[in-house]
N, C-alpha and C positions, 0 to 999 in steps of 0.2 A: 383449533388444534390441527385439523387436517390441512389447513393452509400452510402451517409452518412445516409440517413433515412430508406432505405428499404432493401438494399442488404448486405449480409455478404461478407467479403473479404476472399480470400483463406487463408491468414495467420491467420485468426480468426477461421477457421473451423478445423484446426489441433488441437490436444489436447496434453498436456504434459502427463507424466505418472500418474498424479493425476486427470485427467479428466477435467482440466480447460483449456480454450482456450489459445493458445499462442498469446500474444498481442504484437508482435514485432512492432517497429515503421516502418511505411511505409512513407518514405520521401515525396513521391508525394501526399499523402493524409493527413498526420498528422502534417505537418509543414506548417503554413499559416502566411502571413503577417498580421499585426494588421488591416490594411485597409479592408482585406477580413473578418476578425473576426467582425469588426464593421458592415459590410454590411450583414453578415449572422448570427449575434449573436443569434437570436431566434432559427433558424434552428439548429445551433450547440449545443446550450444548450439543446434543446429538444432531441437531438440524443445522448447525453453523456452516458446514461446507456447502449446503444447498441454499443458503439465504444470505441476505445482506447483514451487515453488522447490526447489533441491537444496542440502542441507546437506553441506559438505565437511569431513571430519575430518582432523586431523593428529595422529599419535601417540594416537589414540583420543579426542581432544577436538574439539569443534566449532571450526572455524577460519574458515569462510567460508560465505556463502550465495550461491548463483548463481541469478539469476532473470531473467525477461524484462524489457526496458525498460517494457513496458506494466504489468506487476505492480509494478515499482518506482514508476512514476508514480502508480498508484492508491494505493499505500501512503503515498507522500509527500503526495499531496493530502489523503488522509484525516487524516493527522497534522496538517497545517496547519489544516484546518477544525476539528478537535477542539481544537487549541491556542487558536484564536480564540474558540471557544465558551467554553472554560474562562476565558479572559481576560475576556470579556464578563460572565460570571457573577460572577467575582471583583470586577470593577468595580461591578456592581450591589450586591453584598453589602457593599462598602466605601463605598458612597454616592457613588461617582464617576460620577454621572449628571446629566443636565440635562433640563429639561421639554421637551415637544414645542414649546411656543411659543418657548422660548429657542433651540432647535435651528433652527426655521423662520427666526427673525430672523438667526441666525448664517449660515445658508446663503444667505439673500437678500443679506446684506452681501457675502459672499464672491463670489457670482456677479455681482452688480452691479459690483463692483470689476473683475472680469475682463472684463466686457463693454465697459468704457470704454476 
């Protein structure tokens, strides 16, 4: 209990090259059966901002992941940016591009029309 609420773990004190904590899964601490989640739900929810996501098992199989809204937002934003980058790269490889001059003319037409 004190590990969850008060202490940091060794794997969370190391940082990556960008100054963010490494949040590698710790099997002994981050994977819990659903019965344990039910028994400790309030404690786990209160500690989510200070810990890695929790993997909940049902009949020995992973069934859910419980994480803080901040972690979810970060993952969601990362996924959207990554998808947009891949889409842009695919457009470039497929030749779906326009020149800088064509883009400039297109933008000028668009914004002139909105200004009127």
